N, C-alpha and C positions, 0 to 999 in steps of 0.2 A: 175919140178921146178915151184914153185909158184911165182907170181908177184902180186903187190899191187897197182892198179891204185887209184889215189886220185882225187876226184871231189869236186868242190864247187858249191853251188846253190845260185845265186843271185835272191832273190824272188821279184816278181812283181804280183803274183797271187792275186785273189780276192775270194779265196775259203772259207774263214772263215765266221763266223757269221757276218751279216751286211756288207759283202763285204770286211772284213779285210783280211790281208795277213796271210797265214799259213806257218810257218817255219818248225815245227816238228809235226809229227803225231805218237802217241804211241812211242815216243823216236827215230823215224826214220826220216831222212830228207825228207820232202815233196817236190815233184817235179811235176809241171804242166807246161810244156813248151808251150802248146797251150794257156795258160793263161798268158804268159809273163815271166815265170821263165827262167833264163839264167844259163845253166849248163856249167861249165868250167873244162876241164881236166888239172890239175896242173902238173901231171907227173905220171910215172909208176915206182914203187920202188921195190927193192929186198927184203925188209922186212917191216912188219907192223911198226916196230920201226922207220925206215927211213921215212915212210909216216907220222907218228905222229910228227917227228921232222920237216918235211916240214910244217905241220899244225901250229906248234908253230911259225915258221918264218913268214908264210903267215898272221897270225892273227895280225901282226904288220903293215901290208900294207893297204893303202887306199882301201875301198870297202870290203875287207875281214874282216877288223876290225869291220865293222858295222854289220856283220853277222857271229860272231865267232863260232857259233854252227852248221853252215850249211855245214860242210865238211863231206864227205862220203868216207870211204876206202873200196875198193872191194878186192876180193881175187880170182885169176884165175890161173889155171894150164896152163903153156905154151904148145903149140902144141896140144891143145885139142879144138874141136869144142864146142862153147858155144851157137850158134844159129843154130839149126839143121833142122829147117823147113822153108818154104817160108813165105810170108806175103801177105796181101791184102791191098789195099788202099781204105779207106772209103771216100765217097764224103763229102766235107765240106759244 
């Protein structure tokens, strides 16, 4: 069974030319949490259509309305590992 998580990115990054904010890169929502972008999980839906309906409603709300193209729908299979390796921390 597939599920469709829906995220929104509130952008604060300064990754663009002359320190401007980047919202999309090659048609994909740009995310740089270390540079201040705020990623919010709005919900996990049973279909892509249900996630798209949530986007329609969210675009009417404060904050989301200011960045109406910064939603990202994922697609994941339930009961399947998606992160299969460990990780390392890099010094800041």
